[in-house]
Phi, psi and omega in degrees: 000135185268350186272003181288131178300149181307127178084354180272166183273126178286149173276131181216142172290146175296143186285332188261053180264129179281083185298316182296317179296319178294319179298318179295317179296317179296318180299323182281318189250342182082007177204161181206146176249128182239089178298144175054046182292333177259153170299148186305313182298323179293316179297318179296320179293318179295320177299317178300317178301314180297316187276339186234346189233021186243130173267111185271147175235138176284129178236140180200168177238150176230092188067232180272001180268126180251121190238139172240127183233124176269152173054048180279135177286161178300321180296315178297318181296320180296318179297315179294318179303314179298320178295317180296316179301319180297313180293332182293345177298330188227000187208165175298131180212154171209155175202118177194173175274144189220149170218111183284133179256316183197131179271323184224032179085001180290156180299154175296140187299331180253100184296344180274346182279149179302332179297335175298321176295319180298310181297317179297319178299311182298333180256013179286154176305323180299311183286316179298321177296317178301312181294319177299318180297317181289316185274338186076011182260089183294341183278359176297122186245339182197167178239131168274166184204140171213146173267138178231147178228120178261124177255166177306131180096344179287160182202162172212111182284169180304136183202173180232017178067008175280342178286141175089010175080010178288140176241054184284142173273328177207151178249153177221156175221129170258108178274124184232083173234131187293340180259000000 
């Protein structure tokens, strides 16, 4: 990838991925887990970005209203958390920290930030081709992206991504925890 800032770590897929095996598993089950999908140095750099270079916003829903709140106090967060937990008894709910990278595959707003590299990588021909190959969904044209951070008490109830106006063909999660 050419958009990596000088001296920064490029994002790269790990070379030894069993694409045929993953495609067969996806075809059979409709989902697949790909351990170590990124090269180690890339995963470590992305983790550093998430843990040290991210401005988080609290995101949650209240019925059909989807809210992002910056600079929330601990008291406000506790009050919202209790409300979300109550609503989660009977309806789709979520509460976690969020940082939006791209809604429809558009570039990250700050081209100097490492997240610009992340968004470009996720929407690169290499990655989109990889995802099409695994899912069998040739119509996949772009990837949206958000970073999420779950703190104690945060939640995301069972859902199918039809909520919120998303028209996803497939969903993905990159789990980045060093342990």
